[in-house]
C-alpha positions as CSV (number, residue, x, y, z in Angstrom):
1,M,28.1,65.5,-27.5
2,S,27.8,64.2,-24.0
3,N,24.8,64.9,-21.8
4,N,22.4,65.1,-24.8
5,N,19.3,63.0,-25.2
6,L,20.6,61.5,-28.5
7,Q,19.1,58.1,-27.8
8,D,19.6,55.2,-30.3
9,S,18.0,57.1,-33.2
10,G,20.5,60.0,-32.9
11,V,23.4,57.6,-32.6
12,K,22.3,55.8,-35.8
13,L,22.4,59.1,-37.6
14,L,25.8,59.8,-36.2
15,C,27.0,56.4,-37.4
16,T,26.2,57.3,-41.0
17,G,28.9,59.9,-40.7
18,L,31.3,57.6,-38.9
19,E,31.0,55.0,-41.7
20,N,32.1,57.5,-44.3
21,M,35.7,57.1,-45.3
22,K,36.2,60.9,-45.2
23,C,35.4,60.9,-41.5
24,H,38.6,61.4,-39.5
25,L,37.0,62.0,-36.1
26,E,39.4,60.8,-33.4
27,I,37.5,61.4,-30.1
28,L,33.8,60.9,-29.6
29,R,32.2,61.5,-26.2
30,L,28.7,60.2,-25.8
31,S,28.4,59.9,-22.1
32,D,24.9,60.2,-20.6
33,C,23.1,60.2,-24.0
34,S,20.4,57.5,-23.3
35,I,22.0,55.0,-25.6
36,T,21.0,51.3,-25.3
37,E,22.0,48.0,-26.9
38,E,20.6,49.1,-30.3
39,G,22.9,52.2,-30.3
40,Y,25.9,50.2,-29.2
41,K,25.4,47.7,-32.0
42,A,25.1,50.6,-34.5
43,L,28.3,52.1,-33.2
44,A,30.2,48.8,-33.4
45,S,29.0,48.3,-36.9
46,A,30.1,51.8,-38.0
47,L,33.5,51.4,-36.5
48,R,34.0,48.1,-38.2
49,S,33.1,49.8,-41.5
50,N,35.7,52.6,-41.0
51,P,38.0,51.4,-38.2
52,S,41.1,53.5,-38.8
53,H,40.1,56.9,-37.2
54,L,38.5,56.8,-33.8
55,I,41.0,56.4,-30.9
56,E,38.8,57.4,-28.0
57,L,35.1,56.6,-27.3
58,D,33.4,57.6,-24.1
59,L,30.0,55.9,-23.5
60,T,29.8,56.2,-19.7
61,G,26.3,56.6,-18.2
62,N,24.5,54.7,-20.9
63,D,22.8,51.3,-20.8
64,P,24.6,48.9,-23.2
65,G,23.0,45.7,-21.9
66,Q,24.9,42.4,-22.4
67,S,24.8,42.4,-26.2
68,G,26.0,46.0,-26.4
69,V,29.0,45.2,-24.2
70,K,29.7,42.1,-26.3
71,E,29.6,44.1,-29.5
72,L,32.2,46.5,-28.3
73,S,34.3,43.8,-26.7
74,D,34.3,42.0,-30.1
75,L,35.2,45.2,-31.8
76,L,38.2,45.7,-29.5
77,Q,39.5,42.2,-30.6
78,D,39.5,43.3,-34.3
79,P,43.1,43.9,-35.3
80,N,41.9,46.9,-37.5
81,C,40.3,48.6,-34.5
82,Q,42.3,51.7,-33.4
83,L,40.5,52.5,-30.2
84,K,42.9,53.1,-27.4
85,T,40.4,54.4,-24.9
86,L,36.9,53.0,-24.4
87,R,34.9,54.1,-21.4
């Protein structure tokens, strides 16, 4: 899904699917999608809700701001988080 203008609103819709326990998506590439702190917070929250599936997340070329970086850093510290690659 990289290089789309998803913005935070599109990421929030995507997070609804990520939160679903039936979601088994393992790789999600969202580089250059105009995602800001708000979208990063939504992603971190969704991955906390359903932590066992996603192993690769690419967010390069977006603008996480300090709080977005902190949300994902905190997520990586969660023992249930399965992310192996975060860009």
